[in-house]
N, C-alpha and C positions, 0 to 999 in steps of 0.2 A: 841513845840521843848522842852529839857529837858534841865536843866540848866546844870552845869559844878557840886553845891552841890548832883542833885540828879544822876548823873552821878555817881560821884564816890562813893554814897552808893549805886546803886545797886550792882558797884562792886565787889566793899567791902561784900553786903553782896552775893555777890555769891562766893566769898574765899574763906571764912564764912560755906559758905551750900558745899564745897568740901575739908575744912579741915576731911583728913583722905584720899583724894586720890592719888597712885602715883603724883609725881613732875610731868613727863611728862605730864600726865593727863592735868595734873591744865598748863600747858601753853600751849597746846592743846586749851583748852577749852578758854582761853583770847585770843588767835589767833584767833579764831568761832568767839572770841566777837570784840574785833578790827574792824575785817571786817564787820562787824553786822550781821552776819548769824542769819540766823529764828530758829525760832521754834528748839530749842537748847535740848539733852533729851538724859541725858548718864540714861546705863542700864545698871546692878549690874549683870555680867552673870556666877561669882560664886557658884560653884556648879552646876550650870544646865551644862556647856563646858567645857573642858575641852581646847579646842580651844582659846578662850582671856576669861580676867575677865572680863573686860569691853565694849559696846559697845556707841562709840559717835554720835549719828544720830543731823544732821544739813540742813537744806534748803539752797540755793544762793536764785536771786535774778532770774538771767539768766544764762545761762553756761558757762561765763564769766567772773559773781561775784564767780562762783560755781569752780572755774581752779582757781583765783584769793584768795581765800579761803584753799584754795590745799594746794596754790602754801606759802603761812604765817604760814603756822600750821609746815608747813617740813623744813623752812626757820629758823623759829623759833625755831624747836625744836633742827634742826641743829646743829643752835651755843649755848647751851647748852649741847653738846655730845651725843641726841638723833637720828640716822637715823632709818627711815621703810623701815622692810622685806620685804615690797613689796608696790608697787601700780601698781594703776590699774584704765585706766578711765579719767583718766587729758587730755591727748590729746582732747578730746571730751569733758567733764565736766557737761553731763547726771548725772553720778552717779561718785564718787571720790569714791576708800574706801582705804585707807594710813592704813598699818599694821602695828605697833609698838611694837605687840606682845601680851604684856599686856590688850592692851587696841585697841582697827582699831575703823578709824575713817568712818563715812561715808557723805558722801555731795552727798544733790539733790541738782540737778533741779524738781520746787516744783513736776511738770507731773506725775515728776518717782518717787518720792519719794510717794508720792500719789496712784502709781498703784501697788510698788512692798510691803508696807507697811508696811515695817521689825518692827518696835511699836506693830503691833497685830498678827509678827508668829512669837515675843517674852515677847510677852503679857505675863507671868510666872515670867517673871525680874523683882524683884524692880526697879521703874524710881528713882536718885539720884538724879537727877538735869533737873526745865523744863526751862522751857523759853518760854514766847506763842512767844514773838516779831519776 
């Protein structure tokens, strides 16, 4: 069990690590962290594709957890005036895609993430942030 000072330090380190990333991306990462998303990775796609600048890849522990994380990301970004351009997979919760144009959030059930292996498909993209939990 983590105590509050350690948790605060972890959050401060994560915020510092993403300094220079778009504000909306930081809000999305905080929302994922708030709901205990697992194995969070940010891939920098700038210069590799014109489709988007960043992929955020994270896992939930169940379909309901994945949907909850997605709802939190949407709600927290909405409060700041950011709207998703496109949403896929929210009702099912196996793989939810939230497209905010400059970045795309991929939230997976662990088995689905293992099957599709997005990080391997985009292995030439630098990983800017990795969380092992």
